[in-house]
C-alpha positions in Angstrom: -4.0 6.1 -26.0 -1.2 3.4 -25.8 1.3 3.5 -22.9 4.8 4.9 -23.3 6.9 1.7 -22.7 8.9 0.4 -26.0 7.5 -3.3 -25.5 3.9 -2.0 -25.6 4.4 -1.1 -29.4 5.2 -4.8 -30.0 2.5 -6.2 -27.6 -0.2 -4.1 -29.6 1.8 -5.4 -33.0 0.9 -9.2 -31.4 -2.3 -8.5 -30.2 -3.4 -7.7 -33.5 -2.3 -10.9 -34.8 -4.0 -12.5 -32.4 -7.4 -10.9 -33.4 -9.0 -14.4 -34.1 -7.7 -16.0 -31.2 -9.2 -13.4 -28.9 -12.3 -13.5 -30.9 -12.7 -17.1 -30.4 -11.5 -16.3 -25.9 -13.6 -13.0 -26.0 -15.6 -14.1 -23.1 -19.3 -14.3 -21.8 -21.7 -11.3 -22.8 -22.7 -8.4 -20.5 -24.9 -10.0 -17.6 -28.2 -8.7 -17.3 -28.5 -5.7 -14.8 -25.0 -5.5 -15.2 -23.9 -1.9 -13.9 -23.0 0.4 -17.0 -20.1 1.7 -18.2 -18.1 3.2 -21.7 -18.9 0.5 -24.6 -16.2 -2.1 -24.9 -14.2 -2.7 -28.0 -13.7 -6.2 -29.4 -10.7 -7.8 -27.9 -9.5 -4.7 -25.6 -12.3 -3.7 -24.0 -12.0 -0.3 -22.4 -8.1 -0.3 -22.8 -8.0 2.0 -25.5 -9.6 5.1 -23.2 -7.6 4.4 -19.8 -4.8 6.1 -18.4 -2.7 3.1 -18.2 -0.2 5.2 -15.8 -2.7 6.2 -13.6 -5.7 4.2 -14.1 -7.5 5.7 -11.4 -7.7 9.1 -12.8 -9.6 7.3 -16.1 -11.9 5.9 -13.3 -12.7 8.9 -11.3 -13.7 10.8 -15.1 -16.2 7.5 -15.5 -17.5 7.7 -12.2 -18.5 11.7 -13.2 -20.7 10.3 -16.3 -22.0 6.6 -14.9 -22.4 7.1 -11.2 -20.7 5.7 -8.0 -21.5 1.9 -9.5 -20.3 1.1 -13.3 -18.3 -1.4 -15.1 -15.1 -1.4 -17.5 -13.9 -3.8 -19.5 -10.3 -4.7 -19.4 -9.2 -7.0 -22.3 -12.0 -9.5 -22.0 -12.9 -9.4 -18.0 -15.7 -7.1 -16.9 -14.6 -5.2 -13.4 -16.9 -3.3 -11.2 -15.8 0.0 -9.8 -17.1 1.9 -6.9 -17.0 5.4 -6.6 -17.0 7.5 -3.7 -17.6 6.9 0.5 -21.2 5.7 0.4 -20.7 3.3 -2.3 -17.8 2.2 -1.0 -18.6 1.9 2.5 -21.6 0.5 1.7 -19.9 -2.4 -0.1 -16.5 -3.6 2.2 -18.8 -2.8 5.5 -22.5 -3.4 4.7 -22.1 -5.9 2.4 -18.9 -7.3 3.8 -18.6 -10.8 3.0 -19.8 -10.5 -0.7 -17.1 -8.3 -1.4 -14.8 -10.3 0.9 -12.9 -12.2 -1.7 -9.4 -11.2 -3.6 -9.7 -10.8 -7.2 -6.9 -12.7 -9.4 -4.4 -11.0 -11.4 -2.0 -13.1 -13.4 0.8 -11.5 -12.1 -0.4 -11.6 -8.2 -1.0 -15.7 -9.1 2.7 -16.3 -10.0 4.5 -13.8 -7.6 2.3 -15.0 -4.4 1.3 -18.7 -5.5 -2.1 -17.3 -4.0 -0.4 -17.9 -0.6 0.3 -15.0 2.4 -1.8 -12.6 3.5 -3.0 -10.0 0.7 -3.5 -12.0 -2.7 -4.8 -15.4 -0.5 -8.4 -16.4 -0.3 -11.0 -18.5 1.6 -9.9 -20.7 4.6 -6.4 -20.0 3.6 -6.7 -16.6 3.7 -8.7 -16.8 7.2 -5.8 -18.7 8.5 -3.2 -16.7 7.6 -4.7 -13.3 8.6 -5.9 -14.5 12.2 -1.9 -15.9 12.8 -0.8 -13.0 11.6 -2.9 -11.0 13.5 -2.6 -13.1 16.6 1.3 -12.9 16.3 1.8 -9.1 15.7 0.6 -8.0 19.0 2.1 -10.7 20.5 5.5 -9.0 19.3 3.8 -5.8 20.6 1.6 -4.0 17.5 -0.5 -1.4 19.5 1.5 -2.1 22.6 4.1 -0.2 24.9 7.0 -2.9 23.6 6.5 -1.7 20.4 6.6 1.8 20.9 10.1 1.9 22.5 11.4 -0.4 19.6 9.8 2.7 17.0 11.7 5.4 19.1 14.9 3.2 19.7 14.7 3.5 15.4 13.9 6.9 15.7 16.9 8.4 17.2 18.7 6.4 14.8 16.9 7.7 12.0 17.7 11.2 13.8 21.2 10.6 14.1 21.4 9.9 10.6 19.7 13.1 9.9 21.9 15.1 11.9 25.4 13.9 10.2 24.0 16.1 6.9 24.3 19.2 9.1 21.6 20.7 7.2 22.8 20.3 4.0 20.7 18.7 1.0 20.1 15.1 1.1 17.3 13.1 -0.7 15.5 11.3 2.1 14.3 8.0 0.5 17.2 5.2 1.0 16.7 6.0 4.7 13.5 6.8 5.4 12.8 3.0 3.8 15.9 1.6 5.8 14.1 2.9 8.9 11.0 1.9 8.4 11.7 -1.5 7.2 13.6 -2.0 10.7 10.6 -1.8 12.1 8.5 -4.9 10.4 12.6 -6.6 10.2 12.3 -6.3 13.7 9.3 -8.4 14.1 10.3 -10.7 11.2 13.3 -11.8 12.0 14.6 -10.2 15.2 17.5 -8.0 14.2 17.8 -5.0 13.0 20.0 -3.5 10.1 22.1 -0.9 9.6 21.3 2.0 7.1 24.1 1.3 4.5 23.6 -2.6 5.3 24.4 -4.3 1.8 21.4 -6.9 3.0 19.0 -3.9 3.7 19.8 -2.3 1.2 19.0 -5.2 -1.8 16.1 -5.9 0.2 14.8 -2.1 -0.6 16.0 -1.8 -3.9 13.8 -5.3 -5.0 10.7 -3.9 -2.9 11.2 -0.1 -4.6 11.7 -1.5 -7.8 8.6 -4.0 -7.6 6.4 -1.4 -6.7 7.8 1.3 -9.2 7.4 -1.6 -12.3 4.0 -2.5 -10.9 2.9 0.2 -11.7 3.8 0.5 -15.4 1.2 0.1 -18.3 2.7 -3.4 -19.4 1.4 -5.0 -16.4 -2.4 -4.0 -17.1 -1.7 -5.2 -20.2 -0.3 -8.6 -19.0 -2.6 -9.1 -16.9 -5.4 -8.2 -19.7 -3.7 -11.0 -22.2 -1.5 -13.6 -19.9 -1.1 -15.9 -22.7 0.2 -13.0 -25.3 2.2 -10.9 -23.4 4.1 -13.8 -20.9 6.8 -14.6 -23.4 7.6 -10.6 -24.1 10.3 -9.1 -22.2 9.3 -5.7 -19.9 9.1 -4.8 -16.5 6.4 -7.4 -15.9 9.2 -10.1 -16.8 11.7 -7.8 -14.2 8.9 -7.6 -10.8 9.1 -11.6 -11.4 12.9 -11.3 -11.4 13.1 -9.2 -8.1 10.1 -11.6 -6.7 12.2 -13.8 -6.9 15.2 -12.7 -5.5 13.1 -11.4 -2.4 11.6 -15.0 -2.0 15.2 -16.5 -2.4 16.0 -14.0 0.8 13.3 -15.4 2.3 13.9 -18.9 2.2 17.5 -18.3 3.4 16.5 -16.1 6.6 13.5 -18.8 7.6 16.6 -22.4 6.9 19.1 -20.1 9.3 15.4 -20.3 11.9 14.9 -23.6 11.5 18.2 -25.0 11.9 18.5 -22.9 15.7 14.7 -22.7 15.9 13.9 -23.0 19.9 10.6 -23.7 21.1 10.4 -22.2 24.1 12.5 -18.8 22.7 9.9 -17.8 20.0 11.9 -14.7 19.1 10.0 -13.2 16.0 7.0 -14.2 13.4 9.1 -16.5 11.3 9.9 -19.2 14.6 5.9 -18.7 15.5 5.0 -19.6 12.0 8.1 -22.7 12.1 6.5 -24.3 15.3 3.1 -23.9 13.7 4.6 -25.8 11.0 5.8 -28.4 13.6 2.9 -28.3 15.4 1.0 -29.6 12.1 2.8 -32.4 11.4 -0.3 -34.8 11.5 -2.0 -32.7 8.5 1.5 -31.6 6.8 1.1 -28.9 4.2 -2.5 -28.1 5.4 -1.8 -24.2 5.8 1.6 -23.6 7.8 3.7 -24.8 4.7 7.0 -23.0 3.1 5.0 -21.4 0.5 3.1 -19.7 2.5 5.6 -18.8 4.8 7.1 -17.3 1.8 4.4 -15.7 0.8 3.2 -14.2 4.1 7.1 -12.8 4.9 6.9 -10.9 1.0 4.0 -9.7 1.9 4.6 -8.3 5.6 8.1 -6.6 3.9 7.0 -5.1 1.9 3.3 -3.5 2.9 5.1 -2.5 6.7 7.7 -0.6 4.8 6.8 1.0 1.6 3.2 2.5 2.5 4.2 4.0 5.5 7.4 5.0 4.9 6.3 7.0 1.6 3.7 8.3 3.7 6.7 9.9 6.0 8.6 11.2 2.7 5.3 12.8 1.9 4.7 14.6 5.1 8.0 16.2 5.1 7.5 17.1 1.9 4.6 18.6 2.9 5.9 20.5 5.8 8.5 22.3 3.8 5.9 23.1 1.3 4.1 24.5 3.9 6.3 25.9 6.5 3.3 27.8 8.1 1.7 24.4 9.2 5.1 23.1 9.8 5.4 25.4 12.6 2.1 25.3 14.1 3.0 21.4 14.6 6.2 22.5 16.0 4.7 24.6 18.6 2.4 22.2 19.7 4.9 19.2 20.4 7.1 22.0 22.1 3.9 22.6 24.6 2.9 19.0 24.9 6.3 17.0 25.1 8.8 19.6 25.2 12.1 18.3 25.3 10.9 14.8 26.2 10.7 11.7 23.9 7.3 11.7 22.0 5.2 8.8 23.5 1.4 7.6 22.0 -0.4 8.8 25.1 0.9 12.3 23.9 -1.0 11.8 20.7 -4.7 12.7 22.7 -3.1 16.0 23.5 -2.1 17.2 20.7 -5.3 17.6 17.9 -3.6 19.9 15.3 -0.3 17.4 14.8 -3.0 14.4 14.6 -4.9 16.7 11.9 -1.7 17.4 10.2 -0.8 13.7 10.4 -4.2 12.4 9.4 -4.8 14.7 6.6 -0.9 13.8 5.4 -2.3 10.4 4.8 -5.5 11.5 2.9 -3.9 13.9 0.7 -0.4 11.4 0.0 -3.6 8.8 -1.4 -0.8 6.1 -0.9 -3.0 3.2 -2.7 -5.1 5.5 -5.3 -7.2 2.2 -7.0 -6.8 0.2 -3.8 -6.4 -3.7 -4.3 -9.2 -5.4 -6.2 -11.3 -7.4 -4.3 -13.9 -10.1 -5.8 -17.6 -11.0 -5.1 -17.6 -14.4 -3.3 -21.6 -15.3 -4.7 -23.6 -13.5 -6.7 -25.0 -10.3 -5.4 -27.2 -7.4 -5.9 -25.7 -4.1 -5.2 -27.3 -0.8 -5.6 -30.1 -1.9 -8.3 -27.5 -3.9 -10.1 -26.5 -7.5 -10.2 -23.0 -8.3 -10.0 -21.7 -12.1 -10.3 -19.9 -14.2 -8.2 -15.7 -14.0 -8.9 -16.2 -10.6 -10.5 -13.4 -7.7 -10.1 -14.5 -5.5 -7.8 -11.9 -2.2 -7.6 -13.4 0.0 -4.1 -11.5 3.4 -6.0 -9.6 4.6 -2.4 -8.6 8.0 -4.1 -12.8 8.7 -4.7 -13.2 8.0 -1.3 -10.7 10.6 0.2 -11.1 12.9 -2.5 -15.2 12.6 -2.0 -16.1 16.4 -1.8 -19.1 15.4 0.1 -16.8 14.6 3.4 -14.0 17.1 2.3 -14.3 20.6 2.2 -11.4 20.9 0.0 -10.5 17.2 -1.3 -7.7 18.5 -3.5 -5.8 21.3 -1.3 -3.8 20.2 1.8 -5.9 20.9 4.4 -5.6 20.2 8.4 -8.9 21.7 9.1 -10.6 19.0 7.1 -10.2 16.9 10.9 -10.5 20.1 13.1 -13.3 21.6 14.2 -14.1 25.3 14.6 -12.7 25.0 18.4 -9.2 23.3 17.4 -10.4 19.7 18.7 -9.6 17.3 16.7 -13.3 15.3 14.6 -12.9 11.9 13.2 -13.9 12.0 9.6 -15.9 8.3 8.6 -14.1 8.7 5.0 -11.0 8.7 6.2 -10.0 5.1 4.9 -6.6 5.1 4.0 -6.2 1.1 4.7 -9.5 0.4 3.3 -12.0 -0.9 4.7 -13.8 -4.1 5.6 -12.8 -7.9 5.9 -9.6 -7.0 3.9 -8.4 -4.1 5.7 -4.8 -3.3 5.8 -3.6 -5.9 8.9 -0.9 -4.0 9.9 -2.9 -0.7 10.6 -2.4 -0.4 14.3 1.6 -0.4 14.0 1.0 1.6 10.7 -0.4 4.5 13.0 1.8 4.2 15.6 4.8 4.8 13.5 3.6 8.1 11.4 2.8 9.2 14.9 6.1 8.7 16.6 8.4 9.3 13.5 6.9 12.4 12.4 6.9 14.1 16.2 10.4 12.9 17.0 11.5 14.1 13.4 9.5 17.7 13.9 10.7 18.2 17.2 14.2 18.3 16.5 14.7 19.4 12.8 12.9 22.4 10.6 12.5 21.3 7.2 13.4 23.5 4.2 13.7 23.1 0.4 17.4 23.6 -1.1 17.6 26.7 -3.0 16.3 27.2 -6.5 14.0 23.5 -5.6 10.4 23.6 -7.0 8.4 21.5 -4.4 5.6 19.6 -6.8 2.9 18.1 -5.3 2.6 15.3 -8.2 3.5 11.6 -8.5 6.7 9.7 -9.4 5.4 6.4 -11.8 4.5 3.3 -9.7 1.7 1.5 -8.3 1.9 3.5 -5.3 1.4 7.4 -5.3 5.3 8.1 -4.2 6.3 11.5 -4.5 8.4 12.7 -7.2 12.7 13.0 -5.6 13.9 15.6 -4.4 15.9 16.5 -1.8 15.6 18.0 2.1 17.4 20.6 4.5 16.9 18.7 8.0 17.9 22.2 9.7 18.6 21.2 13.9 16.5 22.7 16.2 18.6 22.4 19.1 
């Protein structure tokens, strides 16, 4: 079942015309003792059986047949998929070094050129990750300074919600803007008003990149780049939007360079530019402009999209399950009262903490995870996986693992509560992935989720507009985005 996008039919025709070419370039045979999987067809591999809109659904079905470690062939590339918490943990934790590379895709290479933190490799990735973690900590990640900054942004957000006076409105741009302002304050030492044209342009570029990156043509593009690269389609729009984002970042750090004060480093870009000066004896080694552009782009996208989407799922689920919303509000009233929420309150709020964890688990924001690759030949669970093999540690199979979650496909906060109502950790809760490639902004995201969520439920009761359905299905996109919906934020004051 090939995809629905208009260009895809044309792609299929072109692929047929290139059969001889592809036959000559069909790659190596299956390595000995490679993980099992469905038999591939010539040229297209297993693309014909894939749900190209939601590939994780195909992987979940194949996992039932072939087990926790299996393979698929996407075009000419053999890919290993890991299903369930035990297999994913074994790879990312117990064999952390062997599975620590990032797979190369044509789109990510063209967009980020192998720089930054998310899709970089080897020593460059290690240097950029160390720099990012250290700088985020220096600018308050995990500390009271950023907590105060988040609470300040919560106040702006709540004023915006109040302005609708309980009438229906969409939250997409508003939530994006509020969460974006947190990472913007670290990257640019700045805050945007929610209707600022610059911020809206940034949000628009990022949202479209995320949405289009989930389209079928992207998987086909990665499978057959030499054939598809010259065709029109979503892949071209993703690259166009990436150029727009990169141009904005270039302009921003050019301005920073002009007024850089080594003794007053205001934000992450300033710190990077100072490092760039210090690296002068070895120009272009790590702290060069291309790394800066890709790093800031990574942090913009990761720092805004996933957290704001999780919060939107949270409000949707509170409307869907008003009895759970009421329990959260009762706990907020009991523990916090009318004071502004602080991170120190979380330990006294087991039910709210459980609900936030369950929102993250149920929302399943990045179901396929970001693809890993092996750094060396590795024998894993009885199979030989050669160096450089793309590996998909399937996050949806972890967050839906029935061995660890009693009701994996239901919204059930009791997954994180014991019989006495105390919060309990669940080892299979790894929405930020695990191992050496775990999300660098995990600490910041956890703080944002708790403070935004508790501030909002302290001040509002969320209801669905009359006659609106509340489907818990996902819209088009690389991440699991809720379907378009409106909310009514009724003030509790």
